[in-house]
N, C-alpha and C positions, 0 to 999 in steps of 0.2 A: 121568424119575424123578418120581413123584408126590410132592407136598409133604405131609408128615404134618399131620394136623389140629391137633396141639398147636403146631406151628410157625406155622400160619396164625393161630391164636388168640393166640400170643405176639406176632406182628407187629402184629396188630390192637390188642392191649393197649398195645404200645409206642407206636404212632402216636397213640392216644388220650391217653396220658400226656404225650407230648411236646407235642401240640397244647394240652393243658391248661396245661402249664408255660409254653409260649410266650405264651399269653394272660395268665397271671398276671404274667409278667415284662414283656412288651412293651406290654400294654394296660392292665392294672390296677395295675402297679407294686407288686405285693406278692408277690414270689417266695417259694416254700415250701421249695425245696431248694437246696443250694449248687451252684456251677458244676460241680464235679467229678462230682456225682451226675447232673446233667443230661447231661454229656458221656458218662458211662457208658451211660445209656439210649440216647443217640443212636448211640454206637459199636456197641452191640448190634444195634440196628435195621439199621444200615448193613451189618454183617457178615452178618446173616440175608438181606438183600436181595441181597448179592453172591453168597451161596451158592445162593439160590433166586431168580434174576432174574425168573422168571415172576410173582413176587409184587410187583414194582415197579409202582407206579401213579403217574400224574402228580401226584396230590395228596399223595403221601408227603412228610413233612418233609425227607427226604434229597434231594428233587428241587427244592428252592427255588432253587438257583443253577445257571443254565445252564452247559453245558460249553464252548460255542464262541461266539465273537463272531458277531453278526448281519451279514448283507450289507447290510441297509437296513431301514427301518421302513415297513411296509405302511400304506396309507391306508384307513381304515374309516369308513363313513357311519354316523352315529348314528341309531338307530331313533327315539329321542326327542331332538330337538335340545337341545344344551347351551347355553342362552341365558345372557346376561349379566344383571347387576343394575344398576339405576339407583342412583346415589349421592346421599346427602344429607349436608350438612356442618354442620347445626345443627338444633336441636329444632323450629324453625319449619318448615323444609323437611320434616322427618319428619311433622309434623302435617298439612301440606299433602298428603302422600302418603296419610295415613290418611283425609283428607277425600275424595280421589279414589276410594279403595277403597269407602268408604261409599256414595258416589254411584253407583259402578258396580254395587254389589250391591242398592242400594235400601234398605239397612239397615246398621247397624254389623256388622262381622264377628263371628262366634261364636267369639271367642278368637284370640289371637296367640301366636307363639313368638318368643323372642329367643335368639340364640346368637352366640358370638364368631366374628368373621370371620377365618379363618386366612389368613395371607399365604403361600400356597403355589401349587401347580399342581393344577388340577382333573383328576379322573380318573373314568372310568366302569368299574365292575367287573361283568362279566356271569357269572352262575353258572347252569349247567344241571344239573339233578338232583344238586345239592349240590356240584358241582365248579367251580372257577374256570376258565373257558374263554377269557376275553378281557378285556384291560384296554386302554382307549383314552383318550388325552388329549383335552382340549376341542378343540384345533385352532381352526378358525374357527367352531365351534358346530355346523356341519353335518357336517364331516369332520375326523377326528383321526388321530393316529398310533397304530398298534398297538404297545403297550409291554408286552405280556403277559409276556415273558421277564423284563423288568426288575421288573415289579410282583411277580412271584413271589419275588423276593429280599427284599421288604419284610416283615419278621417280623410286623408288626402286621396284615397282610392275611391272613385265613384262606384256606388253599387248599381247604378242604372245610367245608361247613356242612350243615344239616339237609337230607337228600336228599329229603324229602317235598315240597319246594318245586320244581316242575319248572323254573321260570325266575325269576330275580330280577336286576334291574340296580340296583346300589348306587352312589351317587355320593359322592365324598369329595374331600378336599384333601390331596395329598401334600406333606409339609413336611420340612425338615431342622431338628432341634432346635438351639437356640442353642449348646448345649455342643458338639455335633458340628461345627457350623459353625465355631466358634472354633478347634477342633483342626484341622479341614481347612485353614483359612486359615493357621494357624501352620505346618503342614507345607509348604504351597505357598510361603509366604514364605521359609522356610528353604531350600527347594529352588530359589528364584529364579523361581518360576512366578507368573503373575498371580493376584492374590487375587480371590475372588468378591465382588461388591458387597454382597450381603446373602444371607440364607438362601434367599429365593425364587429369586434368580439361580442359586444353587448347585443348588437342587432341579430347576429347569427343565433345566439341563444334565445332571444326573445321571439323570433319569428317561428321557432320550432317548439315553443312551449306547448305542453298538452292542455293547458288551461287558457282558453282565449281571453278570459277576464284578466288574467295577469298580463297577457300580451297587451291588452288595451291600456293597462296602467303604465306600460313602458313608453307610450306616446311616440311610436315610430312614425316615420314619414316615407315618402317615395318620390323619386324623380323618374319619369318615363323617357326611354331613349330609342324605342324601335317598334314598328308594326311588323310582326313576324309573319302574319297572314291575315287576309281580309277577303270577304266575299261581297260580290256585287258592287265593288268600288275599284277603280283603276288608279293606281299610283305609279308615277314614273320616277320620282326622286325621293330620296330619304328626307330631304328638307320639306317636301310636300307632305310626307307622312307625319312629320313632327308638327307641322301647322294643323293638320287634321286632329291630332291628339289634343292640341290646345283648344280647338273648337269644341271637341267632345267633352271637355272638362277635366282632362288629365293634367297633372302637374308636369310641365316640361322643363328640363334642365335649363336654368337661367343663363348659364354660360354657353349658349349655342350660337354658332355663326356659320353662314354659308360663305365659302371662299372660292374665288375663281382659280387660284393657283397655290402652290406650296409656300410662296413668299407670304401670302396672307395668313396661312396657318402658322408660320413661324412667328409672325407679329402677334398673333393671338396667344401663342405659348408665352412669349415674353411679357405681354400685357397682364396675364393672370399669374405670373410667377410669384409676385408679392401680394397681389390683390386677393388671391384665394384665401389668405389668412384671415380676411375680414368676414368670411362667410360663416354661417352657423352649422356647417357640415364639413366633414373631412373630404378633401380631394388630394389625390397623389399624382395627378397627371392630366393629360389631355388625350381624348380619343379622336383620331383622325379617320374619316371614312370617305370612300368614293361615293359621290352623291347619287348618280344615276343607278337605279335598281337593276336595269338590264346589264350594266357594266359590272355590278356586284355579282350577278349570276354568272357572267362570262368568266370572272376571275375565280369563283368557286372557293374551295376550302381544302385544307389538309385534314387529316383525321382528328386533329386537335383544335386548330384555329382557322378562322376565315382569312382569306388573302386580301380582301377588299377593305380591311380596317386594321389599324395598329394603335397601340397605346404608347404615347410619349410619357415616360415617367420622370418627374422632377427628381433630381438627385437628393439623397438623404441629407439631413442637417446634422449638426453637432460635431463632436470631435472624435477622432479615431483612437481606439485603444485595444488592448488584447485581452481575451478571456483566459484567465489563468485556471479557473475551475468552475464547475457548476455544482452547487449544493442544494439540498432539499430541506426547507424549513417546515415545521408542523405548527399550525396556529391553534388558537384556543377552541375553535370549532372542529378541529381535526383536519382542516384543509392542508394539503401538501402543496407548497409553493416552490418552484425552482428559482434560484437566485444565482446570478452571474457574479463571480469574484473577478474583479478587473485589475489590470495593471493601473495603478492610480493615475488619474488625469484631472486637470484643473478645468472646471466648468462653472460659469456664472458665479465666480468668486469663492468656490469651495472645492476641496479635493474629493473626487468620487472614486470609490474603490469597490462598490457593490451596486448592482442594479437588479431589481425584481424582473423576472420574466413572466410573472402573473400566474400562468397556469400552463399545463403541458400541451394544450391545444395551441396556445400562442407560441410556445417554444418550438413546436413542430412547424408552425406557419413561418416563423422567422428562420428556422433551421440553424439555431445557434449551437456551435460545438466548441468544446475545449480546444484552445489554440487559435480560434478564429480572431480575425480583426473585425471590430464592429464600430458602428457609429453610435455614440451615446449622447443623449440630450437630457435636459431636465424638464419633465412634464409640468407645465404651469410654473416653470422656473423653480421647482421645489424637488420633485421626485425623480431620481435618475432612471432613465429609460433607454433600453436598447432599441434603436430605430431600424437598423438593417445590418446585414453581414456583407463584408467585402469579399465576395467569392474568389476574386482573383488572387487574394492573399491566403487562401485556405491551405493549411498543411495537408500533405498527402495522406497522413495517418489519422486525420480527424474523423471521428465517428459520431453518428447521431446519439444524443443523450437518451438512454432508455427510460420509458415510463415506469416508475416503481410499481412492483406488484405487492410489496409489503411496506409497512411504515418503517422508516429508517430509525425511529426511536425505540419502538417496542416490538417490531416484527409482525404485527397483526396484518393480515391481508387487507388491502385497501378496497374501498367501494366507490362507486359513482352513482349518484341518485339520478333517476330519469329526468331528462331535460336540463341537467346540470353539467357545466363544463368541468368543475373542480372534482378532484378525487380526494377522498377523506380517509383518515384512520378512524374506524368506528369504536375504538377502545376508549371509553371515558376515563380509564385509569392510566392511559399512556402518559409516561412522565413528561413528555414534551407538551401534551395537551394540558396536563395539570399545571405545569409551570406557566404556560401562556395565559391560562385562565386566572391564575393568581396574580400575574403581572397586571392584567386588566383590572382585577378586583382592587388592587392597592394603588392604581393610577390616580392622577390628580382629578380626573373627571369622575372617578369612582369613589372609593372610600378615603383616598388621599392620605396614604401612610408613607411619607417620604423616606423614612428610615429603612424601607425594604427595597430600595432601588439597587441597581448594579448587580454585583455577583452574590450579594448576601442571600437573596431569595432563592437563587439557584442552589446555593450551598445548603440552605435549610431543607429544600425539597430533596436534594441528593442524600442527605443524612437522615431523612425520614422524620424530621422534626415538624414539618408542615406538610399536610396531605390534602387539605381543602381549606376554604376560607374560614370555617369555624375553628380550625386548629390553630389559627393565628392567636386567638385569645386563650389558648391553652399552653402557650409557650412558657417554659420555665426560665425566669431571669438568670438563675445560677448557671444553667446550661448555656444560655446565650453569652454570658460573661466569659465562659471558658473557651469560646470559639477563638481560633487564631485571629489576631488583629483586633479582638474585642476586649471588653473589660466591663467592670460594674457601671461606669459612667455611660458607655454606649448602650448597654443593656437597659439601664434605667430610662434613658431617653426614648428608646423604642417602646418600652412599656407605657410611657406617658402618651406617645402618639397613638398607640392602640387604644388607650382609654378614651382619648378624644374621638377617635374614629368610631367607637362604639355608639356615640350619640349622633351620628350623621342622620339626616332625615331620610324618610322612606324612598324618595325619588333617587337619591344617591345610591342606596342599596340596590334598587331595582336595576339601575344601569350597571352597577358593579357586578351583579350576578351573571351578566353576559347572556341574557335571554335572547335567542335569535330574533332579529328584526327590531329589537327594542333599543333605540338610541336615547340620547339625553332628553330630547323633546317628548318622545312617547312615554318615557319613564316619569317625567314631570306631570304629564296629562293624567296618567293612571293614578299617580300618588295623590294629586289634587282631588280627583273624583272619589276615590275609594277610601282615602285617608289612613287606613290600616292594612297590614298584610292579611289579616283575617278576612276583612271585607273583600279584598282582591281575590283571595283563594276561593271565596264562596261565589264570586261573580261568574256569570255565563259569558261565553264568547260573544253572544248577541249584545249583552249589556256593555261590554267593552267596545264593540264595533259601533255602537250608537254614539260614542264620543267623537267630537270634532277633532280630527287628526289621528284617529285610530281606525285603520281600515281592516278588512277581513283577514289579510295576511298576518298583521301584527296580532290581532285578537286571537286567531287560531293558534299562533305560535306561543303566546302567553299561556293560553289554556292548556296546550300540550305540555309545556314546561312545568306548569303547576301540578299537572296530573301525574307526572313521573315520580315513582316512589323514592328514587334516590334524591331528587330535588326536594321533595317534601321532608325527607329526613334531614337534609342540609338546613332547611329553614328552621326546623325544630331545634337543631343544634345551635344555630345562630341565636335563636330566641333564648336558649338555655344559658348561653354565655353573656346575655345581656345586651345584644345588639338591638338598637331601636328599630321598631317595626311600625312606626307611625309617621305621618306627615304633619308637622305642626301647623296650626291654623295661622294664616298670614294676616298680619294686621293690615286692614284696608288703608292704603295711603290717604293722606289728607286730600279731600275732594273725591274720595271713592275710587272708581276705576274710570278715569276721564277719557282713556283711549279705547274704551270698549268698542269693538266692531271695526277698528282700523287695522290695516295690514301694512307693515313696514318691511323694507329691505335695507340691510346695512352693507356698505361697500367702501373700499379704501381703508386707509390707516386712521383710526380714531385715537383720541387722547387716552382712552381706556380700552381694555380688551373687549372685542365684540361680544363675547359671551356675557360679560358683565352688563353691557348696554342692553343686550337682548333680554336678560333677566329682568332688568328694571322696566323695560317696555311691557313685558308680559305681566309684571306685577301691577301695572297700570291698566291692564285689560287688553292690550294690543296683541296681535298675532305677528310674529316675526318670521318671514319667509326667506328662502335662500335664493330665489330667482324672481326677476321682474316680469310681471304680466299685467294685463289690463285690470286685474283685481287688486293690484298694488295701490295703496293710497298715498304713501310717501316713500321716497328713497332718502336715506341719511348717508351723505357722502363725505368721506374724509379725504386725506391726501392720496394721490396716485390712484384715484378711482378709475376703473376701466370700462369694460363692456356694459356692465349693469347701469352705469351712469349714462352711457350713450343710448341704451335702449329706453331708459326712463325719459330722456329728452325727446326721443323719437315718438314715444307714446303720449307725450304731454303730461307725464306724471310729475307732481311737485317734488323738487329736490331741496333738501334742507342740509345745512351744515349743523354742527353741534349746538351752536348758539341759537339757530333757528328752531332746532328740536326743543330746546329748553323754553323758548318763547311759546311754542305750540302747546307744550305741556301746561305752562302757566295759564295760557288763555283757556284751555279746556277745563283746568281745575277751577278757574274763576267762574266759568259758565255753569259748572256743576254745583256751585255753592248756593 
């Protein structure tokens, strides 16, 4: 069946419109149409392509996300090597570089450029006749990984450009926005998964995932910084190439400036020193380049780095202290985490003596060694973090910390899953894993058994009195009373707490069980929908995925966990000791669910814990999100509200204080009666 001309023209018009709106939203941050209108255009295009499959092309907006996971990543040799940059750490070193450039050319360069150095993952994008045909990581500079399927999921990368250019290779830096990174780590933390050390760490893992659908969910972005090669176009300057990239629809680094001399570059560096903190992406310096391309060619490169560009790195922040030791902790999912033991130092009002190094890839990147002097900060003013090592103070006998081959707690050989940064102990009976899982199980967000805090749980596990969650309700009060430092009163108090915990609702139990990817919100959604453990056990992954807020990763994880024989036995034992396996029906609040369909974001310090406010809003039918977007209906702001409040104002989203929230609820309840 031939395709009518009017259908072909409509498909073409839809693609052009969607590409334009993608650019406005993802690159220029100035959307022109609401989400529902964009979704309508996309749905129409998808329907036409399904009806006329011969019209589907690789560069269609509907083809961004691949359908199946990849078997592996192909190795690709770069036509033009992706070399590194030398670093400078003060203006004196930068001036020395400029002097070497001047001597190499025999005269001062005819102009420079300055641009923010994005802390991400370099990528080469190759287009042939206007279509993206390949995307390759830097790799070792000569050979990189083919990540085309994953790059196609990044909305800011155009799938199609001006077809009059036969070939162009564009280079850029893939990054994860700070706001996306914070949300990703919040979800991983809630699900008991290891957090990423920083946005770059998260980006590196995401761009090399074997499942493009998961890469798409990571919401990566890109800034483009170079045209490595181009056919049938003549470019004389780097600044000219950047202008061309902007015209072709590529996102170009917003902190880009053409400078006549080094003084202009130094002013650029100072101007962005503090201002860079306001950006939604990580920057760690400024890249300075010779502008003329023929001068770049004349200067050439060493085996490792180009001579015509240099990176000025802003000095690390925080306070200096010394690394006394590096220890390895084993978490409840078996993940091994290196932790730096520090000479105590006062930071942001508290004494810091430990700092996580997140994972062994991050440890290697920072190259932290016992005896090193390091800069330590508090991430988000909360979590101690090693920023950098002062190499000038490194002891001569300092050695790299080895990656463990065996679990330090049980001696089992460690494993690394494909696409994962973390290494794990696969032994479910590892004493460190058992203890970490039990700590999660009895935590305040889980089954809330306060009497099992501190060293008591560790002692019970060490003595074999507790082996899994069900064994908590099999404790003998007489044996508890006989423990050193205990007695009949303490034992009776713990037994009362265990009796209370036995009646916790299903959503608390689901979270406490530590099912991978299941945080508090997912546990509540599953419990509200299926009501009993029996119904959840019988549900398919598809039935779970159909729920708003439960994606394919969570659904598959829950189904896998429930299908595991050991987990099924645990559920039966919990049932046998009388642990509640039901979600009580919630009494509909007066006025029904007056906030049904509304999305709220909470920020700042409120008069009650945010979790309590969120639970109330959810009971009234609202959805509580963690980040502000155009889909947000209201932001509830308390004292010391920060970037979320600023973003809400920028997007024109209504902002309420707590009194305003109460008035809104009262108005909606009144309207519902």
